[in-house]
N, C-alpha and C positions, 0 to 999 in steps of 0.2 A: 504494500500500500504506500502511496506517495501522498504526503500531507504538506500543504503550503500555508504558512501563517503570514504575518505581516512582512517579515524579512527572512524567514528561514523555510527551507524545504528539506524534508527528510523522508527517507524510505524506512518503513517500519514493518515488522512482521504482523500479519493479520491475527487478531485474537477474537474468536467467535464470541458473541455476547457482549462485547464492549462497544461503546459509542465512539464515533469519530473524535469527539472532544476528548474522551479518556485516552485514546491512542495518542492524540497530539500532546496532551499533558504529560504522559509518561515518556514521550520522546523529547520533551522540552522544546516543542515547536511553539512559537509565539502566537498561539491561536487565541483570539479575543473571546472572553466570556465574563459573565457576572453571576448569573443565578444557577446554572446547570439544571433548570427545571422546565425550560421552554418558554419562559415569559419575557426575557429581556431581548432575545434575538441577536445578541452580540456574537454568538457562535455560528451565525448564519454562514452557510458555505454553498458553493456550487460543486456538485458532483460531476466531474468531467468524464469519468469512466467507472463502471462497476455499480451503478445505481441499483441494478437487479440483485446485487449481493447484499443489499441492506434491507432492514425491516421496512414495512409499509409506513407511510407518513402517519404520525400520531395526531391525536386531537389537538394537542398544543401547536403542532406545525400548521394544521388547517386553520386554527384560530389566529396565529401570528403571521403566517406567510400568505395563505390563501391560494386558490387554484392556479392563478397565473404564474406565480413564482414556483410553486411545486411542479407545474407542467414544464417549466423552463429548466428544472434540475436542481433548484435550490432546496436545501434541507437545513434543519437546525442540528448542529454537530452534537449537541447533548441528547438529541432524540433519535438520531440515525444510528441504529445498532447493526453491527456486522453479523449477518446470519450465515454466510457461506464464504469459503476461501476463494480467492481470486484476485484479479487486478482491480484496485480501487484507486482513483485519483480524486482528491478533493482540495479545494482552495477556500480558505476563510475569506468571506466577502461580507464584512459587517456593514451596516447602514451608515455608520459614522466613525 
């Protein structure tokens, strides 16, 4: 998996059941976040590859991002859980 934060990009081993945000935190990628619950949206990211390897969008994501952003490939890093092994590329794209 390749994760890109504000200034750092790192390749990390996929761990099933962990969120994109948790992967980034453990790899010390400078991924923005505040709440880790899906309400602040600072962990918003664009999944460039491997979206099908992640959990379905959560209610928090539907509430915060809405259908247009979800359809475009955006997720909340704290809500997007890895369900299957494979190539995943995600870039932190906070609103501010």
